[in-house]
MOPAC internal coordinates of N, CA, C and O (Angstrom, degrees):
PM7 1SCF
backbone

  N    0.0000 0     0.00 0     0.00 0    0    0    0
  C    1.4481 1     0.00 0     0.00 0    1    0    0
  C    1.5248 1   111.54 1     0.00 0    2    1    0
  O    1.2310 1   120.48 1   142.59 1    3    2    1
  N    1.3249 1   116.68 1   -37.41 1    3    2    1
  C    1.4578 1   121.70 1  -176.74 1    5    3    2
  C    1.5059 1   111.04 1   -66.53 1    6    5    3
  O    1.2310 1   119.59 1   143.00 1    7    6    5
  N    1.3184 1   118.38 1   -37.00 1    7    6    5
  C    1.4790 1   120.09 1  -178.90 1    9    7    6
  C    1.5250 1   110.27 1   -67.69 1   10    9    7
  O    1.2310 1   119.59 1   142.77 1   11   10    9
  N    1.3107 1   118.38 1   -37.23 1   11   10    9
  C    1.4377 1   122.41 1   179.99 1   13   11   10
  C    1.5252 1   110.00 1   -63.99 1   14   13   11
  O    1.2310 1   120.21 1   135.21 1   15   14   13
  N    1.3115 1   117.21 1   -44.79 1   15   14   13
  C    1.4701 1   122.71 1  -179.64 1   17   15   14
  C    1.5045 1   108.97 1   -65.44 1   18   17   15
  O    1.2310 1   119.08 1   139.39 1   19   18   17
  N    1.3326 1   119.35 1   -40.61 1   19   18   17
  C    1.4472 1   122.05 1  -179.75 1   21   19   18
  C    1.5470 1   109.92 1   -63.06 1   22   21   19
  O    1.2310 1   120.57 1   139.43 1   23   22   21
  N    1.3140 1   116.52 1   -40.57 1   23   22   21
  C    1.4853 1   120.92 1   179.09 1   25   23   22
  C    1.5197 1   108.98 1   -67.83 1   26   25   23
  O    1.2310 1   119.74 1   138.45 1   27   26   25
  N    1.3467 1   118.09 1   -41.55 1   27   26   25
  C    1.4521 1   120.07 1   177.47 1   29   27   26
  C    1.5453 1   113.05 1   -62.04 1   30   29   27
  O    1.2310 1   121.36 1   143.33 1   31   30   29
  N    1.3273 1   115.01 1   -36.67 1   31   30   29
  C    1.4647 1   119.39 1   178.32 1   33   31   30
  C    1.5233 1   110.11 1   -66.92 1   34   33   31
  O    1.2310 1   120.05 1   138.44 1   35   34   33
  N    1.3400 1   117.51 1   -41.56 1   35   34   33
  C    1.4579 1   120.58 1   177.73 1   37   35   34
  C    1.5104 1   111.23 1   -65.59 1   38   37   35
  O    1.2310 1   119.90 1   142.77 1   39   38   37
  N    1.2986 1   117.79 1   -37.23 1   39   38   37
  C    1.5014 1   121.58 1   178.19 1   41   39   38
  C    1.5165 1   108.25 1   -66.34 1   42   41   39
  O    1.2310 1   119.51 1   139.15 1   43   42   41
  N    1.3508 1   118.55 1   -40.85 1   43   42   41
  C    1.4551 1   121.12 1   178.48 1   45   43   42
  C    1.5131 1   111.78 1   -63.29 1   46   45   43
  O    1.2310 1   120.30 1   138.36 1   47   46   45
  N    1.3427 1   117.04 1   -41.64 1   47   46   45
  C    1.4535 1   121.08 1   178.40 1   49   47   46
  C    1.5230 1   110.50 1   -62.86 1   50   49   47
  O    1.2310 1   120.66 1   135.90 1   51   50   49
  N    1.3500 1   116.34 1   -44.10 1   51   50   49
  C    1.4411 1   120.94 1  -179.16 1   53   51   50
  C    1.5308 1   110.07 1   -65.19 1   54   53   51
  O    1.2310 1   119.75 1   140.08 1   55   54   53
  N    1.3253 1   118.07 1   -39.92 1   55   54   53
  C    1.4716 1   121.89 1  -179.89 1   57   55   54
  C    1.5404 1   109.09 1   -64.61 1   58   57   55
  O    1.2310 1   120.24 1   139.52 1   59   58   57
  N    1.3069 1   117.14 1   -40.48 1   59   58   57
  C    1.4818 1   119.48 1   178.75 1   61   59   58
  C    1.5287 1   109.67 1   -64.45 1   62   61   59
  O    1.2310 1   120.15 1   135.31 1   63   62   61
  N    1.3057 1   117.32 1   -44.69 1   63   62   61
  C    1.4665 1   121.80 1  -178.70 1   65   63   62
  C    1.5249 1   110.81 1   -62.34 1   66   65   63
  O    1.2310 1   120.58 1   134.68 1   67   66   65
  N    1.3409 1   116.50 1   -45.32 1   67   66   65
  C    1.4792 1   120.77 1  -178.74 1   69   67   66
  C    1.5260 1   110.61 1   -64.66 1   70   69   67
  O    1.2310 1   120.99 1   135.17 1   71   70   69
  N    1.3409 1   115.71 1   -44.83 1   71   70   69
  C    1.4695 1   120.35 1   179.18 1   73   71   70
  C    1.5347 1   110.80 1   -63.70 1   74   73   71
  O    1.2310 1   120.22 1   141.42 1   75   74   73
  N    1.3143 1   117.19 1   -38.58 1   75   74   73
  C    1.4648 1   120.20 1   176.58 1   77   75   74
  C    1.5380 1   110.51 1   -62.75 1   78   77   75
  O    1.2310 1   120.43 1   137.34 1   79   78   77
  N    1.3093 1   116.79 1   -42.66 1   79   78   77
  C    1.4620 1   121.26 1   178.37 1   81   79   78
  C    1.5400 1   112.04 1   -60.86 1   82   81   79
  O    1.2310 1   120.61 1   131.39 1   83   82   81
  N    1.3244 1   116.43 1   -48.61 1   83   82   81
  C    1.4727 1   120.52 1   177.88 1   85   83   82
  C    1.5276 1   112.05 1   -63.02 1   86   85   83
  O    1.2310 1   120.56 1   142.37 1   87   86   85
  N    1.3633 1   116.53 1   -37.63 1   87   86   85
  C    1.4407 1   121.32 1   178.57 1   89   87   86
  C    1.4875 1   112.50 1   -64.98 1   90   89   87
  O    1.2310 1   120.67 1   136.60 1   91   90   89
  N    1.3577 1   116.33 1   -43.40 1   91   90   89
  C    1.4371 1   119.82 1   178.63 1   93   91   90
  C    1.5283 1   112.42 1   -67.94 1   94   93   91
  O    1.2310 1   120.55 1   143.58 1   95   94   93
  N    1.3217 1   116.56 1   -36.42 1   95   94   93
  C    1.4770 1   119.28 1   176.77 1   97   95   94
  C    1.5324 1   109.20 1   -63.02 1   98   97   95
  O    1.2310 1   120.37 1   135.75 1   99   98   97
  N    1.3599 1   116.90 1   -44.25 1   99   98   97
  C    1.4562 1   120.14 1   179.01 1  101   99   98
  C    1.5049 1   112.05 1   -64.97 1  102  101   99
  O    1.2310 1   120.45 1   145.89 1  103  102  101
  N    1.3468 1   116.75 1   -34.11 1  103  102  101
  C    1.4489 1   122.42 1  -179.20 1  105  103  102
  C    1.5364 1   111.26 1   -61.10 1  106  105  103
  O    1.2310 1   120.89 1   139.97 1  107  106  105
  N    1.3335 1   115.90 1   -40.03 1  107  106  105
  C    1.4601 1   118.88 1  -177.20 1  109  107  106
  C    1.5272 1   113.39 1   -94.41 1  110  109  107
  O    1.2310 1   120.30 1  -170.70 1  111  110  109
  N    1.3486 1   117.04 1     9.30 1  111  110  109
  C    1.4710 1   120.63 1   173.57 1  113  111  110
  C    1.5514 1   106.49 1   -91.90 1  114  113  111
  O    1.2310 1   120.53 1   -49.68 1  115  114  113
  N    1.3384 1   116.58 1   130.32 1  115  114  113
  C    1.4642 1   118.14 1   179.43 1  117  115  114
  C    1.5094 1   113.93 1   -69.83 1  118  117  115
  O    1.2310 1   121.48 1   -30.33 1  119  118  117
  N    1.3389 1   114.78 1   149.67 1  119  118  117
  C    1.4455 1   121.08 1   178.10 1  121  119  118
  C    1.5158 1   113.71 1   118.79 1  122  121  119
  O    1.2310 1   121.39 1   -27.15 1  123  122  121
  N    1.3277 1   114.94 1   152.85 1  123  122  121
  C    1.4791 1   120.52 1  -179.84 1  125  123  122
  C    1.5142 1   111.50 1   -69.36 1  126  125  123
  O    1.2310 1   119.65 1   142.56 1  127  126  125
  N    1.3071 1   118.28 1   -37.44 1  127  126  125
  C    1.4821 1   120.33 1  -179.96 1  129  127  126
  C    1.5543 1   110.00 1   -63.35 1  130  129  127
  O    1.2310 1   120.04 1   138.55 1  131  130  129
  N    1.2811 1   117.53 1   -41.45 1  131  130  129
  C    1.4396 1   120.45 1   179.50 1  133  131  130
  C    1.5654 1   111.19 1   -65.97 1  134  133  131
  O    1.2310 1   120.98 1   142.48 1  135  134  133
  N    1.3283 1   115.72 1   -37.52 1  135  134  133
  C    1.4552 1   119.89 1   177.74 1  137  135  134
  C    1.5623 1   110.00 1   -63.86 1  138  137  135
  O    1.2310 1   120.97 1   137.93 1  139  138  137
  N    1.3057 1   115.75 1   -42.07 1  139  138  137
  C    1.4506 1   119.86 1   178.26 1  141  139  138
  C    1.5284 1   111.85 1   -64.50 1  142  141  139
  O    1.2310 1   121.36 1   138.65 1  143  142  141
  N    1.3509 1   115.01 1   -41.35 1  143  142  141
  C    1.4480 1   119.58 1   179.50 1  145  143  142
  C    1.5210 1   110.07 1   -66.10 1  146  145  143
  O    1.2310 1   120.13 1   140.84 1  147  146  145
  N    1.3189 1   117.35 1   -39.16 1  147  146  145
  C    1.4448 1   121.64 1   178.87 1  149  147  146
  C    1.5279 1   110.86 1   -62.66 1  150  149  147
  O    1.2310 1   120.45 1   137.12 1  151  150  149
  N    1.3004 1   116.74 1   -42.88 1  151  150  149
  C    1.4699 1   121.87 1   178.21 1  153  151  150
  C    1.5242 1   109.63 1   -62.43 1  154  153  151
  O    1.2310 1   120.00 1   136.29 1  155  154  153
  N    1.3012 1   117.60 1   -43.71 1  155  154  153
  C    1.4672 1   121.41 1   179.63 1  157  155  154
  C    1.5535 1   110.03 1   -63.55 1  158  157  155
  O    1.2310 1   120.12 1   134.27 1  159  158  157
  N    1.3279 1   117.37 1   -45.73 1  159  158  157
  C    1.4355 1   120.70 1  -179.75 1  161  159  158
  C    1.5344 1   112.71 1   -62.69 1  162  161  159
  O    1.2310 1   120.50 1   145.41 1  163  162  161
  N    1.3179 1   116.65 1   -34.59 1  163  162  161
  C    1.4396 1   120.08 1   179.43 1  165  163  162
  C    1.5258 1   109.92 1   -70.09 1  166  165  163
  O    1.2310 1   120.25 1   144.72 1  167  166  165
  N    1.3463 1   117.12 1   -35.28 1  167  166  165
  C    1.4820 1   118.38 1   174.81 1  169  167  166
  C    1.5136 1   111.48 1   -66.56 1  170  169  167
  O    1.2310 1   120.91 1   140.09 1  171  170  169
  N    1.3196 1   115.86 1   -39.91 1  171  170  169
  C    1.4905 1   120.48 1   176.85 1  173  171  170
  C    1.5272 1   109.64 1   -60.98 1  174  173  171
  O    1.2310 1   120.85 1   138.77 1  175  174  173
  N    1.3363 1   115.97 1   -41.23 1  175  174  173
  C    1.4619 1   120.25 1   179.82 1  177  175  174
  C    1.4980 1   111.35 1   -60.76 1  178  177  175
  O    1.2310 1   119.99 1   137.30 1  179  178  177
  N    1.3043 1   117.62 1   -42.70 1  179  178  177
  C    1.4718 1   122.18 1  -179.45 1  181  179  178
  C    1.5419 1   108.09 1   -62.31 1  182  181  179
  O    1.2310 1   120.33 1   136.72 1  183  182  181
  N    1.3239 1   116.98 1   -43.28 1  183  182  181
  C    1.4609 1   119.99 1   176.72 1  185  183  182
  C    1.5162 1   113.00 1   -61.13 1  186  185  183
  O    1.2310 1   120.85 1   137.16 1  187  186  185
  N    1.3370 1   115.98 1   -42.84 1  187  186  185
  C    1.4821 1   119.24 1   178.10 1  189  187  186
  C    1.5163 1   111.76 1   -65.32 1  190  189  187
  O    1.2310 1   120.78 1   144.53 1  191  190  189
  N    1.3540 1   116.11 1   -35.47 1  191  190  189
  C    1.4452 1   119.00 1   177.45 1  193  191  190
  C    1.5307 1   109.58 1   -65.46 1  194  193  191
  O    1.2310 1   120.26 1   141.10 1  195  194  193
  N    1.3077 1   117.11 1   -38.90 1  195  194  193
  C    1.4827 1   120.19 1   177.42 1  197  195  194
  C    1.5266 1   110.56 1   -61.51 1  198  197  195
  O    1.2310 1   120.41 1   137.67 1  199  198  197
  N    1.2908 1   116.82 1   -42.33 1  199  198  197
  C    1.4767 1   121.16 1   177.65 1  201  199  198
  C    1.5311 1   109.61 1   -61.94 1  202  201  199
  O    1.2310 1   120.68 1   136.56 1  203  202  201
  N    1.3374 1   116.30 1   -43.44 1  203  202  201
  C    1.4575 1   119.51 1   179.15 1  205  203  202
  C    1.5271 1   113.31 1   -64.05 1  206  205  203
  O    1.2310 1   120.88 1   141.51 1  207  206  205
  N    1.3097 1   115.92 1   -38.49 1  207  206  205
  C    1.4764 1   119.98 1   178.30 1  209  207  206
  C    1.5405 1   109.90 1   -66.07 1  210  209  207
  O    1.2310 1   120.59 1   137.25 1  211  210  209
  N    1.3165 1   116.48 1   -42.75 1  211  210  209
  C    1.4716 1   121.01 1   178.19 1  213  211  210
  C    1.5206 1   110.54 1   -61.89 1  214  213  211
  O    1.2310 1   120.15 1   138.47 1  215  214  213
  N    1.3367 1   117.32 1   -41.53 1  215  214  213
  C    1.4703 1   120.39 1   176.82 1  217  215  214
  C    1.5236 1   110.34 1   -63.77 1  218  217  215
  O    1.2310 1   119.75 1   135.94 1  219  218  217
  N    1.3148 1   118.08 1   -44.06 1  219  218  217
  C    1.4560 1   120.12 1   179.78 1  221  219  218
  C    1.5362 1   112.91 1   -62.93 1  222  221  219
  O    1.2310 1   120.98 1   135.80 1  223  222  221
  N    1.3120 1   115.73 1   -44.20 1  223  222  221
  C    1.4586 1   119.01 1  -179.76 1  225  223  222
  C    1.5375 1   109.95 1   -67.06 1  226  225  223
  O    1.2310 1   120.82 1   138.23 1  227  226  225
  N    1.3298 1   116.04 1   -41.77 1  227  226  225
  C    1.4592 1   119.49 1   177.23 1  229  227  226
  C    1.5033 1   111.94 1   -62.03 1  230  229  227
  O    1.2310 1   119.56 1   139.07 1  231  230  229
  N    1.3150 1   118.44 1   -40.93 1  231  230  229
  C    1.4750 1   122.13 1   179.55 1  233  231  230
  C    1.5182 1   110.35 1   -65.95 1  234  233  231
  O    1.2310 1   120.46 1   137.73 1  235  234  233
  N    1.3441 1   116.72 1   -42.27 1  235  234  233
  C    1.4574 1   119.89 1   177.94 1  237  235  234
  C    1.5237 1   111.71 1   -63.72 1  238  237  235
  O    1.2310 1   120.77 1   138.35 1  239  238  237
  N    1.3231 1   116.13 1   -41.65 1  239  238  237
  C    1.4479 1   119.54 1   177.44 1  241  239  238
  C    1.5206 1   110.54 1   -64.08 1  242  241  239
  O    1.2310 1   120.13 1   135.45 1  243  242  241
  N    1.3076 1   117.36 1   -44.55 1  243  242  241
  C    1.4780 1   123.26 1  -179.17 1  245  243  242
  C    1.5452 1   110.04 1   -59.74 1  246  245  243
  O    1.2310 1   120.87 1   132.72 1  247  246  245
  N    1.3102 1   115.94 1   -47.28 1  247  246  245
  C    1.4685 1   120.31 1  -178.98 1  249  247  246
  C    1.5358 1   111.79 1   -66.33 1  250  249  247
  O    1.2310 1   120.22 1   145.74 1  251  250  249
  N    1.3263 1   117.18 1   -34.26 1  251  250  249
  C    1.4280 1   118.75 1  -178.80 1  253  251  250
  C    1.5326 1   112.52 1   -74.17 1  254  253  251
  O    1.2310 1   120.76 1   148.68 1  255  254  253
  N    1.3438 1   116.14 1   -31.32 1  255  254  253
  C    1.4712 1   119.17 1   179.68 1  257  255  254
  C    1.5145 1   111.93 1   -86.15 1  258  257  255
  O    1.2310 1   119.31 1   156.46 1  259  258  257
  N    1.3090 1   118.93 1   -23.54 1  259  258  257
  C    1.4651 1   121.26 1  -176.32 1  261  259  258
  C    1.5143 1   111.96 1   -98.19 1  262  261  259
  O    1.2310 1   120.85 1   176.98 1  263  262  261
  N    1.3330 1   115.97 1    -3.02 1  263  262  261
  C    1.4552 1   119.39 1   178.12 1  265  263  262
  C    1.5270 1   114.34 1    74.15 1  266  265  263
  O    1.2310 1   119.57 1  -159.83 1  267  266  265
  N    1.3194 1   118.42 1    20.17 1  267  266  265
  C    1.4508 1   120.81 1  -176.41 1  269  267  266
  C    1.4377 1   110.38 1  -103.64 1  270  269  267
  O    1.2310 1   120.10 1   180.00 1  271  270  269

């Protein structure tokens, strides 16, 4: 179980980093469409960060209760 959670946490971190990169690229692209896309990507990033935090807290709780 611990290995699966560790992999999910790494995937969440990678997803946040990739979304941040795309959001920053869109932020510095001129035009209203790019600005809207950047705003949307930043909201997606915040959601992915929330998922990552929940996974981290859940993993810490699991490891503290299971003695691992």
